[in-house]
N, CA, C and O atoms as a GROMACS GRO file, in nm:
protein
  304
    1MET      N    1   0.271   0.254  -0.269
    1MET     CA    2   0.202   0.344  -0.161
    1MET      C    3   0.121   0.447  -0.214
    1MET      O    4   0.023   0.497  -0.159
    2LYS      N    5   0.170   0.476  -0.329
    2LYS     CA    6   0.057   0.596  -0.384
    2LYS      C    7  -0.079   0.544  -0.410
    2LYS      O    8  -0.171   0.625  -0.406
    3GLU      N    9  -0.110   0.389  -0.443
    3GLU     CA   10  -0.241   0.338  -0.495
    3GLU      C   11  -0.317   0.334  -0.375
    3GLU      O   12  -0.436   0.366  -0.375
    4LEU      N   13  -0.244   0.287  -0.250
    4LEU     CA   14  -0.292   0.296  -0.111
    4LEU      C   15  -0.369   0.416  -0.080
    4LEU      O   16  -0.487   0.411  -0.046
    5VAL      N   17  -0.302   0.526  -0.091
    5VAL     CA   18  -0.333   0.621  -0.032
    5VAL      C   19  -0.477   0.654  -0.130
    5VAL      O   20  -0.590   0.672  -0.084
    6GLU      N   21  -0.442   0.656  -0.265
    6GLU     CA   22  -0.566   0.686  -0.362
    6GLU      C   23  -0.686   0.583  -0.345
    6GLU      O   24  -0.794   0.636  -0.368
    7MET      N   25  -0.691   0.478  -0.318
    7MET     CA   26  -0.808   0.387  -0.302
    7MET      C   27  -0.840   0.437  -0.131
    7MET      O   28  -0.960   0.422  -0.106
    8ILE      N   29  -0.783   0.475  -0.046
    8ILE     CA   30  -0.869   0.504   0.108
    8ILE      C   31  -0.912   0.649   0.052
    8ILE      O   32  -1.029   0.666   0.087
    9ALA      N   33  -0.875   0.737  -0.006
    9ALA     CA   34  -0.914   0.876   0.003
    9ALA      C   35  -1.032   0.858  -0.096
    9ALA      O   36  -1.139   0.910  -0.061
   10LYS      N   37  -1.027   0.796  -0.208
   10LYS     CA   38  -1.172   0.761  -0.300
   10LYS      C   39  -1.301   0.694  -0.223
   10LYS      O   40  -1.418   0.696  -0.260
   11ALA      N   41  -1.251   0.639  -0.116
   11ALA     CA   42  -1.333   0.561  -0.028
   11ALA      C   43  -1.402   0.653   0.073
   11ALA      O   44  -1.513   0.619   0.115
   12LEU      N   45  -1.343   0.769   0.116
   12LEU     CA   46  -1.389   0.827   0.197
   12LEU      C   47  -1.481   0.976   0.120
   12LEU      O   48  -1.582   1.020   0.175
   13VAL      N   49  -1.436   1.027   0.012
   13VAL     CA   50  -1.479   1.110  -0.009
   13VAL      C   51  -1.628   1.122  -0.159
   13VAL      O   52  -1.652   1.047  -0.254
   14ASP      N   53  -1.680   1.227  -0.120
   14ASP     CA   54  -1.775   1.222  -0.229
   14ASP      C   55  -1.772   1.243  -0.385
   14ASP      O   56  -1.861   1.212  -0.464
   15ASN      N   57  -1.652   1.301  -0.414
   15ASN     CA   58  -1.616   1.318  -0.554
   15ASN      C   59  -1.500   1.242  -0.568
   15ASN      O   60  -1.394   1.304  -0.557
   16PRO      N   61  -1.493   1.104  -0.592
   16PRO     CA   62  -1.384   1.055  -0.585
   16PRO      C   63  -1.232   1.074  -0.720
   16PRO      O   64  -1.110   1.057  -0.722
   17GLU      N   65  -1.359   1.128  -0.830
   17GLU     CA   66  -1.328   1.194  -0.957
   17GLU      C   67  -1.181   1.263  -0.947
   17GLU      O   68  -1.085   1.243  -1.020
   18GLN      N   69  -1.192   1.366  -0.815
   18GLN     CA   70  -1.116   1.470  -0.804
   18GLN      C   71  -0.981   1.450  -0.691
   18GLN      O   72  -0.912   1.542  -0.647
   19VAL      N   73  -0.966   1.296  -0.660
   19VAL     CA   74  -0.876   1.266  -0.571
   19VAL      C   75  -0.768   1.277  -0.672
   19VAL      O   76  -0.781   1.244  -0.790
   20THR      N   77  -0.673   1.319  -0.626
   20THR     CA   78  -0.526   1.310  -0.696
   20THR      C   79  -0.395   1.277  -0.584
   20THR      O   80  -0.390   1.330  -0.473
   21VAL      N   81  -0.300   1.188  -0.630
   21VAL     CA   82  -0.203   1.157  -0.531
   21VAL      C   83  -0.075   1.162  -0.602
   21VAL      O   84  -0.062   1.083  -0.696
   22THR      N   85   0.020   1.239  -0.574
   22THR     CA   86   0.129   1.272  -0.613
   22THR      C   87   0.231   1.236  -0.533
   22THR      O   88   0.234   1.272  -0.416
   23GLU      N   89   0.346   1.145  -0.601
   23GLU     CA   90   0.479   1.096  -0.524
   23GLU      C   91   0.603   1.180  -0.562
   23GLU      O   92   0.661   1.171  -0.670
   24VAL      N   93   0.629   1.242  -0.483
   24VAL     CA   94   0.761   1.328  -0.489
   24VAL      C   95   0.875   1.231  -0.397
   24VAL      O   96   0.870   1.216  -0.275
   25GLU      N   97   0.966   1.176  -0.478
   25GLU     CA   98   1.078   1.088  -0.427
   25GLU      C   99   1.179   1.164  -0.383
   25GLU      O  100   1.226   1.248  -0.459
   26GLY      N  101   1.227   1.148  -0.258
   26GLY     CA  102   1.351   1.245  -0.239
   26GLY      C  103   1.485   1.132  -0.179
   26GLY      O  104   1.463   1.012  -0.194
   27GLU      N  105   1.581   1.161  -0.133
   27GLU     CA  106   1.704   1.108  -0.150
   27GLU      C  107   1.634   0.956  -0.007
   27GLU      O  108   1.642   0.833  -0.014
   28GLN      N  109   1.578   1.044   0.096
   28GLN     CA  110   1.546   0.941   0.202
   28GLN      C  111   1.423   0.893   0.218
   28GLN      O  112   1.389   0.785   0.265
   29THR      N  113   1.341   1.002   0.165
   29THR     CA  114   1.191   1.033   0.213
   29THR      C  115   1.105   1.048   0.070
   29THR      O  116   1.128   1.130  -0.019
   30THR      N  117   0.991   0.938   0.070
   30THR     CA  118   0.906   0.996  -0.018
   30THR      C  119   0.781   1.069   0.053
   30THR      O  120   0.724   1.049   0.160
   31VAL      N  121   0.763   1.160  -0.051
   31VAL     CA  122   0.613   1.251  -0.005
   31VAL      C  123   0.499   1.233  -0.081
   31VAL      O  124   0.489   1.282  -0.193
   32LEU      N  125   0.396   1.157  -0.019
   32LEU     CA  126   0.257   1.134  -0.116
   32LEU      C  127   0.186   1.282  -0.074
   32LEU      O  128   0.143   1.302   0.039
   33GLU      N  129   0.180   1.378  -0.175
   33GLU     CA  130   0.049   1.482  -0.172
   33GLU      C  131  -0.084   1.426  -0.231
   33GLU      O  132  -0.110   1.360  -0.332
   34LEU      N  133  -0.159   1.479  -0.125
   34LEU     CA  134  -0.294   1.428  -0.150
   34LEU      C  135  -0.386   1.553  -0.181
   34LEU      O  136  -0.395   1.644  -0.098
   35ARG      N  137  -0.445   1.557  -0.283
   35ARG     CA  138  -0.540   1.662  -0.315
   35ARG      C  139  -0.685   1.595  -0.345
   35ARG      O  140  -0.711   1.509  -0.429
   36VAL      N  141  -0.758   1.649  -0.265
   36VAL     CA  142  -0.904   1.654  -0.301
   36VAL      C  143  -1.011   1.764  -0.321
   36VAL      O  144  -0.957   1.872  -0.347
   37ALA      N  145  -1.132   1.768  -0.317
   37ALA     CA  146  -1.237   1.859  -0.372
   37ALA      C  147  -1.248   1.933  -0.220
   37ALA      O  148  -1.269   1.882  -0.109
   38PRO      N  149  -1.229   2.054  -0.255
   38PRO     CA  150  -1.235   2.140  -0.099
   38PRO      C  151  -1.361   2.107  -0.013
   38PRO      O  152  -1.360   2.113   0.110
   39SER      N  153  -1.484   2.068  -0.100
   39SER     CA  154  -1.577   1.993  -0.041
   39SER      C  155  -1.548   1.879   0.069
   39SER      O  156  -1.610   1.861   0.174
   40ASP      N  157  -1.452   1.815   0.025
   40ASP     CA  158  -1.431   1.660   0.087
   40ASP      C  159  -1.300   1.684   0.161
   40ASP      O  160  -1.253   1.578   0.201
   41LEU      N  161  -1.241   1.770   0.184
   41LEU     CA  162  -1.129   1.791   0.284
   41LEU      C  163  -1.142   1.763   0.422
   41LEU      O  164  -1.054   1.697   0.478
   42GLY      N  165  -1.246   1.808   0.486
   42GLY     CA  166  -1.305   1.763   0.608
   42GLY      C  167  -1.325   1.593   0.650
   42GLY      O  168  -1.310   1.527   0.752
   43LYS      N  169  -1.367   1.566   0.510
   43LYS     CA  170  -1.378   1.400   0.538
   43LYS      C  171  -1.230   1.328   0.535
   43LYS      O  172  -1.208   1.226   0.600
   44VAL      N  173  -1.155   1.374   0.472
   44VAL     CA  174  -1.005   1.303   0.448
   44VAL      C  175  -0.941   1.346   0.580
   44VAL      O  176  -0.879   1.256   0.636
   45ILE      N  177  -0.945   1.481   0.649
   45ILE     CA  178  -0.878   1.494   0.773
   45ILE      C  179  -0.972   1.446   0.902
   45ILE      O  180  -0.925   1.404   1.007
   46GLY      N  181  -1.084   1.457   0.880
   46GLY     CA  182  -1.163   1.366   1.022
   46GLY      C  183  -1.178   1.449   1.129
   46GLY      O  184  -1.119   1.556   1.115
   47ARG      N  185  -1.244   1.435   1.242
   47ARG     CA  186  -1.254   1.493   1.329
   47ARG      C  187  -1.170   1.492   1.441
   47ARG      O  188  -1.166   1.395   1.517
   48LYS      N  189  -1.097   1.598   1.457
   48LYS     CA  190  -0.982   1.664   1.507
   48LYS      C  191  -0.843   1.587   1.459
   48LYS      O  192  -0.747   1.559   1.530
   49GLY      N  193  -0.860   1.564   1.330
   49GLY     CA  194  -0.765   1.484   1.234
   49GLY      C  195  -0.724   1.342   1.260
   49GLY      O  196  -0.612   1.303   1.227
   50GLN      N  197  -0.810   1.265   1.317
   50GLN     CA  198  -0.810   1.118   1.351
   50GLN      C  199  -0.800   1.059   1.218
   50GLN      O  200  -0.703   0.983   1.211
   51THR      N  201  -0.887   1.073   1.080
   51THR     CA  202  -0.867   0.988   1.001
   51THR      C  203  -0.732   1.042   0.944
   51THR      O  204  -0.664   0.941   0.926
   52ALA      N  205  -0.668   1.138   0.912
   52ALA     CA  206  -0.580   1.179   0.866
   52ALA      C  207  -0.464   1.125   0.948
   52ALA      O  208  -0.357   1.119   0.888
   53LYS      N  209  -0.465   1.087   1.067
   53LYS     CA  210  -0.361   1.043   1.147
   53LYS      C  211  -0.351   0.889   1.124
   53LYS      O  212  -0.246   0.826   1.130
   54ALA      N  213  -0.483   0.834   1.095
   54ALA     CA  214  -0.502   0.695   1.075
   54ALA      C  215  -0.439   0.648   0.944
   54ALA      O  216  -0.375   0.543   0.938
   55ILE      N  217  -0.460   0.732   0.833
   55ILE     CA  218  -0.372   0.735   0.725
   55ILE      C  219  -0.239   0.726   0.704
   55ILE      O  220  -0.186   0.656   0.618
   56ARG      N  221  -0.164   0.824   0.813
   56ARG     CA  222  -0.041   0.863   0.809
   56ARG      C  223   0.042   0.746   0.881
   56ARG      O  224   0.159   0.716   0.857
   57THR      N  225  -0.045   0.688   0.973
   57THR     CA  226   0.004   0.556   1.055
   57THR      C  227  -0.005   0.422   0.956
   57THR      O  228   0.071   0.326   0.971
   58LEU      N  229  -0.116   0.430   0.847
   58LEU     CA  230  -0.103   0.300   0.785
   58LEU      C  231   0.035   0.312   0.681
   58LEU      O  232   0.118   0.224   0.658
   59ILE      N  233   0.030   0.435   0.634
   59ILE     CA  234   0.172   0.485   0.531
   59ILE      C  235   0.303   0.486   0.612
   59ILE      O  236   0.404   0.490   0.542
   60ALA      N  237   0.320   0.483   0.736
   60ALA     CA  238   0.455   0.492   0.820
   60ALA      C  239   0.460   0.326   0.822
   60ALA      O  240   0.574   0.283   0.805
   61ALA      N  241   0.358   0.226   0.839
   61ALA     CA  242   0.362   0.080   0.824
   61ALA      C  243   0.399   0.051   0.732
   61ALA      O  244   0.509  -0.004   0.735
   62VAL      N  245   0.347   0.063   0.628
   62VAL     CA  246   0.383   0.007   0.488
   62VAL      C  247   0.549   0.063   0.461
   62VAL      O  248   0.642  -0.016   0.440
   63SER      N  249   0.564   0.203   0.465
   63SER     CA  250   0.674   0.214   0.427
   63SER      C  251   0.802   0.155   0.513
   63SER      O  252   0.907   0.135   0.450
   64ALA      N  253   0.796   0.126   0.659
   64ALA     CA  254   0.896   0.082   0.736
   64ALA      C  255   0.894  -0.086   0.680
   64ALA      O  256   0.991  -0.156   0.707
   65LYS      N  257   0.818  -0.123   0.629
   65LYS     CA  258   0.807  -0.273   0.580
   65LYS      C  259   0.892  -0.259   0.473
   65LYS      O  260   0.982  -0.343   0.474
   66LYS      N  261   0.895  -0.188   0.390
   66LYS     CA  262   0.957  -0.137   0.255
   66LYS      C  263   1.097  -0.106   0.291
   66LYS      O  264   1.188  -0.126   0.210
   67GLY      N  265   1.121  -0.054   0.418
   67GLY     CA  266   1.267  -0.019   0.462
   67GLY      C  267   1.287   0.148   0.402
   67GLY      O  268   1.397   0.203   0.396
   68LYS      N  269   1.160   0.212   0.360
   68LYS     CA  270   1.182   0.346   0.320
   68LYS      C  271   1.127   0.439   0.432
   68LYS      O  272   1.118   0.384   0.542
   69ARG      N  273   1.091   0.565   0.425
   69ARG     CA  274   1.026   0.665   0.489
   69ARG      C  275   0.944   0.719   0.390
   69ARG      O  276   0.978   0.729   0.272
   70ALA      N  277   0.828   0.757   0.440
   70ALA     CA  278   0.697   0.825   0.349
   70ALA      C  279   0.623   0.902   0.482
   70ALA      O  280   0.609   0.879   0.602
   71LEU      N  281   0.584   1.013   0.382
   71LEU     CA  282   0.512   1.144   0.469
   71LEU      C  283   0.386   1.170   0.388
   71LEU      O  284   0.387   1.147   0.266
   72LEU      N  285   0.288   1.212   0.444
   72LEU     CA  286   0.154   1.232   0.350
   72LEU      C  287   0.120   1.393   0.385
   72LEU      O  288   0.126   1.443   0.498
   73GLU      N  289   0.093   1.442   0.296
   73GLU     CA  290   0.081   1.616   0.287
   73GLU      C  291  -0.073   1.601   0.211
   73GLU      O  292  -0.103   1.553   0.102
   74ILE      N  293  -0.148   1.658   0.310
   74ILE     CA  294  -0.279   1.681   0.238
   74ILE      C  295  -0.312   1.837   0.206
   74ILE      O  296  -0.328   1.928   0.288
   75LEU      N  297  -0.318   1.844   0.050
   75LEU     CA  298  -0.318   1.978   0.015
   75LEU      C  299  -0.446   2.001  -0.024
   75LEU      O  300  -0.527   1.914  -0.053
   76GLU      N  301  -0.472   2.173  -0.024
   76GLU     CA  302  -0.602   2.198  -0.053
   76GLU      C  303  -0.613   2.240  -0.202
   76GLU      O  304  -0.722   2.268  -0.251
   0.00000   0.00000   0.00000
């Protein structure tokens, strides 16, 4: 899932070299922390949060198929 988020984020931003995704494993949940350049934050979030919501929907679908739970946090 980490690779999926990284691939999507790099396709959206102007500075793909500054995209980092950190995977934090919990007992029941995996948290994916996405960091991008400050100038690219709006591109990842999208208008009214629609892009972020779409990425979260993809993560939920992939994680459900694997029988796990995953969350996406977009950090500044």
